PDB file of N, CA, C and O in Angstrom:
ATOM      1  N   UNK A   1      93.425 149.000 101.231  1.00  0.00           N
ATOM      2  CA  UNK A   1      91.987 149.183 101.187  1.00  0.00           C
ATOM      3  C   UNK A   1      91.554 149.810 102.503  1.00  0.00           C
ATOM      4  O   UNK A   1      92.025 149.411 103.568  1.00  0.00           O
ATOM      5  N   UNK A   2      90.677 150.768 102.436  1.00  0.00           N
ATOM      6  CA  UNK A   2      90.137 151.417 103.626  1.00  0.00           C
ATOM      7  C   UNK A   2      88.649 151.141 103.738  1.00  0.00           C
ATOM      8  O   UNK A   2      87.962 150.949 102.734  1.00  0.00           O
ATOM      9  N   UNK A   3      88.172 151.123 104.940  1.00  0.00           N
ATOM     10  CA  UNK A   3      86.748 150.948 105.203  1.00  0.00           C
ATOM     11  C   UNK A   3      86.325 152.087 106.112  1.00  0.00           C
ATOM     12  O   UNK A   3      86.959 152.321 107.141  1.00  0.00           O
ATOM     13  N   UNK A   4      85.275 152.795 105.756  1.00  0.00           N
ATOM     14  CA  UNK A   4      84.822 153.927 106.560  1.00  0.00           C
ATOM     15  C   UNK A   4      83.700 153.509 107.494  1.00  0.00           C
ATOM     16  O   UNK A   4      82.785 152.785 107.103  1.00  0.00           O
ATOM     17  N   UNK A   5      83.782 153.972 108.723  1.00  0.00           N
ATOM     18  CA  UNK A   5      82.779 153.682 109.732  1.00  0.00           C
ATOM     19  C   UNK A   5      82.222 154.997 110.236  1.00  0.00           C
ATOM     20  O   UNK A   5      82.982 155.932 110.488  1.00  0.00           O
ATOM     21  N   UNK A   6      80.921 155.086 110.387  1.00  0.00           N
ATOM     22  CA  UNK A   6      80.322 156.295 110.954  1.00  0.00           C
ATOM     23  C   UNK A   6      80.181 156.101 112.442  1.00  0.00           C
ATOM     24  O   UNK A   6      79.334 155.332 112.896  1.00  0.00           O
ATOM     25  N   UNK A   7      81.012 156.799 113.215  1.00  0.00           N
ATOM     26  CA  UNK A   7      80.959 156.735 114.666  1.00  0.00           C
ATOM     27  C   UNK A   7      80.357 158.021 115.183  1.00  0.00           C
ATOM     28  O   UNK A   7      80.979 159.080 115.096  1.00  0.00           O
ATOM     29  N   UNK A   8      79.159 157.940 115.716  1.00  0.00           N
ATOM     30  CA  UNK A   8      78.422 159.111 116.189  1.00  0.00           C
ATOM     31  C   UNK A   8      78.252 160.097 115.047  1.00  0.00           C
ATOM     32  O   UNK A   8      77.453 159.848 114.145  1.00  0.00           O
ATOM     33  N   UNK A   9      78.979 161.209 115.055  1.00  0.00           N
ATOM     34  CA  UNK A   9      78.806 162.207 113.997  1.00  0.00           C
ATOM     35  C   UNK A   9      80.032 162.350 113.107  1.00  0.00           C
ATOM     36  O   UNK A   9      80.030 163.185 112.203  1.00  0.00           O
ATOM     37  N   UNK A  10      81.070 161.567 113.332  1.00  0.00           N
ATOM     38  CA  UNK A  10      82.292 161.664 112.538  1.00  0.00           C
ATOM     39  C   UNK A  10      82.609 160.330 111.882  1.00  0.00           C
ATOM     40  O   UNK A  10      82.400 159.265 112.462  1.00  0.00           O
ATOM     41  N   UNK A  11      83.125 160.415 110.644  1.00  0.00           N
ATOM     42  CA  UNK A  11      83.564 159.212 109.946  1.00  0.00           C
ATOM     43  C   UNK A  11      84.941 158.815 110.456  1.00  0.00           C
ATOM     44  O   UNK A  11      85.801 159.671 110.664  1.00  0.00           O
ATOM     45  N   UNK A  12      85.149 157.532 110.655  1.00  0.00           N
ATOM     46  CA  UNK A  12      86.443 156.988 111.048  1.00  0.00           C
ATOM     47  C   UNK A  12      86.907 156.073 109.926  1.00  0.00           C
ATOM     48  O   UNK A  12      86.117 155.287 109.403  1.00  0.00           O
ATOM     49  N   UNK A  13      88.182 156.165 109.550  1.00  0.00           N
ATOM     50  CA  UNK A  13      88.722 155.334 108.476  1.00  0.00           C
ATOM     51  C   UNK A  13      89.590 154.247 109.096  1.00  0.00           C
ATOM     52  O   UNK A  13      90.464 154.526 109.917  1.00  0.00           O
ATOM     53  N   UNK A  14      89.340 153.018 108.699  1.00  0.00           N
ATOM     54  CA  UNK A  14      90.075 151.861 109.189  1.00  0.00           C
ATOM     55  C   UNK A  14      90.798 151.219 108.016  1.00  0.00           C
ATOM     56  O   UNK A  14      90.163 150.838 107.033  1.00  0.00           O
ATOM     57  N   UNK A  15      92.121 151.093 108.105  1.00  0.00           N
ATOM     58  CA  UNK A  15      92.910 150.463 107.047  1.00  0.00           C
ATOM     59  C   UNK A  15      92.821 148.947 107.216  1.00  0.00           C
ATOM     60  O   UNK A  15      93.366 148.394 108.171  1.00  0.00           O
ATOM     61  N   UNK A  16      92.133 148.278 106.289  1.00  0.00           N
ATOM     62  CA  UNK A  16      91.946 146.826 106.386  1.00  0.00           C
ATOM     63  C   UNK A  16      92.794 146.083 105.354  1.00  0.00           C
ATOM     64  O   UNK A  16      92.552 144.904 105.095  1.00  0.00           O
ATOM     65  N   UNK A  17      93.784 146.756 104.762  1.00  0.00           N
ATOM     66  CA  UNK A  17      94.586 146.139 103.705  1.00  0.00           C
ATOM     67  C   UNK A  17      95.410 144.953 104.210  1.00  0.00           C
ATOM     68  O   UNK A  17      95.756 144.073 103.422  1.00  0.00           O
ATOM     69  N   UNK A  18      95.726 144.912 105.489  1.00  0.00           N
ATOM     70  CA  UNK A  18      96.531 143.801 106.010  1.00  0.00           C
ATOM     71  C   UNK A  18      95.681 142.717 106.668  1.00  0.00           C
ATOM     72  O   UNK A  18      96.226 141.749 107.200  1.00  0.00           O
ATOM     73  N   UNK A  19      94.353 142.863 106.640  1.00  0.00           N
ATOM     74  CA  UNK A  19      93.463 141.866 107.244  1.00  0.00           C
ATOM     75  C   UNK A  19      93.385 140.618 106.370  1.00  0.00           C
ATOM     76  O   UNK A  19      93.315 140.716 105.145  1.00  0.00           O
ATOM     77  N   UNK A  20      93.397 139.469 106.991  1.00  0.00           N
ATOM     78  CA  UNK A  20      93.141 138.212 106.279  1.00  0.00           C
ATOM     79  C   UNK A  20      91.643 138.083 106.062  1.00  0.00           C
ATOM     80  O   UNK A  20      90.852 138.758 106.720  1.00  0.00           O
ATOM     81  N   UNK A  21      91.252 137.205 105.127  1.00  0.00           N
ATOM     82  CA  UNK A  21      89.826 136.968 104.895  1.00  0.00           C
ATOM     83  C   UNK A  21      89.173 136.507 106.192  1.00  0.00           C
ATOM     84  O   UNK A  21      89.743 135.707 106.932  1.00  0.00           O
ATOM     85  N   UNK A  22      87.979 137.015 106.461  1.00  0.00           N
ATOM     86  CA  UNK A  22      87.270 136.624 107.670  1.00  0.00           C
ATOM     87  C   UNK A  22      86.239 137.653 108.072  1.00  0.00           C
ATOM     88  O   UNK A  22      85.995 138.624 107.356  1.00  0.00           O
ATOM     89  N   UNK A  23      85.643 137.431 109.215  1.00  0.00           N
ATOM     90  CA  UNK A  23      84.645 138.336 109.773  1.00  0.00           C
ATOM     91  C   UNK A  23      85.244 138.951 111.031  1.00  0.00           C
ATOM     92  O   UNK A  23      85.718 138.240 111.917  1.00  0.00           O
ATOM     93  N   UNK A  24      85.216 140.274 111.099  1.00  0.00           N
ATOM     94  CA  UNK A  24      85.788 141.006 112.217  1.00  0.00           C
ATOM     95  C   UNK A  24      84.707 141.831 112.899  1.00  0.00           C
ATOM     96  O   UNK A  24      83.878 142.452 112.235  1.00  0.00           O
ATOM     97  N   UNK A  25      84.719 141.834 114.213  1.00  0.00           N
ATOM     98  CA  UNK A  25      83.800 142.672 114.983  1.00  0.00           C
ATOM     99  C   UNK A  25      84.552 143.933 115.386  1.00  0.00           C
ATOM    100  O   UNK A  25      85.742 143.884 115.695  1.00  0.00           O
ATOM    101  N   UNK A  26      83.849 145.063 115.379  1.00  0.00           N
ATOM    102  CA  UNK A  26      84.448 146.315 115.829  1.00  0.00           C
ATOM    103  C   UNK A  26      83.498 146.999 116.790  1.00  0.00           C
ATOM    104  O   UNK A  26      82.290 146.765 116.763  1.00  0.00           O
ATOM    105  N   UNK A  27      84.049 147.837 117.631  1.00  0.00           N
ATOM    106  CA  UNK A  27      83.228 148.634 118.521  1.00  0.00           C
ATOM    107  C   UNK A  27      83.948 149.949 118.798  1.00  0.00           C
ATOM    108  O   UNK A  27      85.177 150.001 118.809  1.00  0.00           O
ATOM    109  N   UNK A  28      83.192 150.987 119.015  1.00  0.00           N
ATOM    110  CA  UNK A  28      83.703 152.322 119.279  1.00  0.00           C
ATOM    111  C   UNK A  28      83.307 152.698 120.694  1.00  0.00           C
ATOM    112  O   UNK A  28      82.125 152.727 121.035  1.00  0.00           O
ATOM    113  N   UNK A  29      84.311 152.986 121.517  1.00  0.00           N
ATOM    114  CA  UNK A  29      84.091 153.308 122.919  1.00  0.00           C
ATOM    115  C   UNK A  29      84.271 154.810 123.111  1.00  0.00           C
ATOM    116  O   UNK A  29      85.190 155.405 122.547  1.00  0.00           O
ATOM    117  N   UNK A  30      83.405 155.415 123.897  1.00  0.00           N
ATOM    118  CA  UNK A  30      83.496 156.845 124.188  1.00  0.00           C
ATOM    119  C   UNK A  30      84.793 157.188 124.901  1.00  0.00           C
ATOM    120  O   UNK A  30      85.317 156.387 125.675  1.00  0.00           O
ATOM    121  N   UNK A  31      85.305 158.377 124.637  1.00  0.00           N
ATOM    122  CA  UNK A  31      86.564 158.819 125.226  1.00  0.00           C
ATOM    123  C   UNK A  31      86.480 158.833 126.749  1.00  0.00           C
ATOM    124  O   UNK A  31      85.603 159.468 127.335  1.00  0.00           O
ATOM    125  N   UNK A  32      87.417 158.115 127.375  1.00  0.00           N
ATOM    126  CA  UNK A  32      87.470 158.069 128.828  1.00  0.00           C
ATOM    127  C   UNK A  32      86.342 157.281 129.471  1.00  0.00           C
ATOM    128  O   UNK A  32      86.167 157.322 130.689  1.00  0.00           O
ATOM    129  N   UNK A  33      85.596 156.580 128.678  1.00  0.00           N
ATOM    130  CA  UNK A  33      84.458 155.822 129.201  1.00  0.00           C
ATOM    131  C   UNK A  33      84.548 154.373 128.741  1.00  0.00           C
ATOM    132  O   UNK A  33      85.282 154.059 127.804  1.00  0.00           O
ATOM    133  N   UNK A  34      83.815 153.507 129.385  1.00  0.00           N
ATOM    134  CA  UNK A  34      83.765 152.110 128.984  1.00  0.00           C
ATOM    135  C   UNK A  34      82.494 151.793 128.211  1.00  0.00           C
ATOM    136  O   UNK A  34      82.259 150.636 127.861  1.00  0.00           O
ATOM    137  N   UNK A  35      81.674 152.796 127.939  1.00  0.00           N
ATOM    138  CA  UNK A  35      80.412 152.591 127.238  1.00  0.00           C
ATOM    139  C   UNK A  35      80.650 152.436 125.736  1.00  0.00           C
ATOM    140  O   UNK A  35      81.337 153.259 125.131  1.00  0.00           O
ATOM    141  N   UNK A  36      80.094 151.402 125.141  1.00  0.00           N
ATOM    142  CA  UNK A  36      80.199 151.185 123.699  1.00  0.00           C
ATOM    143  C   UNK A  36      79.187 152.087 123.001  1.00  0.00           C
ATOM    144  O   UNK A  36      77.987 152.006 123.260  1.00  0.00           O
ATOM    145  N   UNK A  37      79.691 152.960 122.099  1.00  0.00           N
ATOM    146  CA  UNK A  37      78.825 153.897 121.389  1.00  0.00           C
ATOM    147  C   UNK A  37      78.266 153.307 120.098  1.00  0.00           C
ATOM    148  O   UNK A  37      77.101 153.518 119.763  1.00  0.00           O
ATOM    149  N   UNK A  38      79.096 152.575 119.386  1.00  0.00           N
ATOM    150  CA  UNK A  38      78.717 151.954 118.117  1.00  0.00           C
ATOM    151  C   UNK A  38      79.384 150.595 118.043  1.00  0.00           C
ATOM    152  O   UNK A  38      80.417 150.372 118.676  1.00  0.00           O
ATOM    153  N   UNK A  39      78.801 149.681 117.275  1.00  0.00           N
ATOM    154  CA  UNK A  39      79.430 148.388 117.058  1.00  0.00           C
ATOM    155  C   UNK A  39      78.949 147.809 115.734  1.00  0.00           C
ATOM    156  O   UNK A  39      77.905 148.203 115.215  1.00  0.00           O
ATOM    157  N   UNK A  40      79.714 146.879 115.200  1.00  0.00           N
ATOM    158  CA  UNK A  40      79.339 146.269 113.935  1.00  0.00           C
ATOM    159  C   UNK A  40      80.320 145.192 113.530  1.00  0.00           C
ATOM    160  O   UNK A  40      81.153 144.760 114.326  1.00  0.00           O
ATOM    161  N   UNK A  41      80.213 144.760 112.279  1.00  0.00           N
ATOM    162  CA  UNK A  41      81.090 143.716 111.737  1.00  0.00           C
ATOM    163  C   UNK A  41      81.599 144.165 110.369  1.00  0.00           C
ATOM    164  O   UNK A  41      80.932 144.902 109.643  1.00  0.00           O
ATOM    165  N   UNK A  42      82.792 143.698 110.047  1.00  0.00           N
ATOM    166  CA  UNK A  42      83.398 143.909 108.738  1.00  0.00           C
ATOM    167  C   UNK A  42      83.683 142.532 108.153  1.00  0.00           C
ATOM    168  O   UNK A  42      84.300 141.706 108.826  1.00  0.00           O
ATOM    169  N   UNK A  43      83.261 142.261 106.940  1.00  0.00           N
ATOM    170  CA  UNK A  43      83.534 140.999 106.270  1.00  0.00           C
ATOM    171  C   UNK A  43      84.584 141.266 105.207  1.00  0.00           C
ATOM    172  O   UNK A  43      84.368 142.088 104.316  1.00  0.00           O
ATOM    173  N   UNK A  44      85.730 140.574 105.289  1.00  0.00           N
ATOM    174  CA  UNK A  44      86.803 140.716 104.323  1.00  0.00           C
ATOM    175  C   UNK A  44      86.804 139.471 103.440  1.00  0.00           C
ATOM    176  O   UNK A  44      86.970 138.349 103.918  1.00  0.00           O
ATOM    177  N   UNK A  45      86.613 139.698 102.134  1.00  0.00           N
ATOM    178  CA  UNK A  45      86.584 138.611 101.163  1.00  0.00           C
ATOM    179  C   UNK A  45      87.760 138.797 100.207  1.00  0.00           C
ATOM    180  O   UNK A  45      87.932 139.879  99.646  1.00  0.00           O
ATOM    181  N   UNK A  46      88.568 137.761 100.017  1.00  0.00           N
ATOM    182  CA  UNK A  46      89.749 137.916  99.138  1.00  0.00           C
ATOM    183  C   UNK A  46      89.372 138.179  97.691  1.00  0.00           C
ATOM    184  O   UNK A  46      90.251 138.329  96.842  1.00  0.00           O
TER     185      UNK A  46
END
């Protein structure tokens, strides 16, 4: 299973097929920087 995330102007695909049920936080950091550009949560339900 894949989950698509919109990071700035490009879609990023995250393979969540091996994730256990739960709530996961994600964040996208700019290249070469420590600044968080986007953040969110993914809920995986069996």
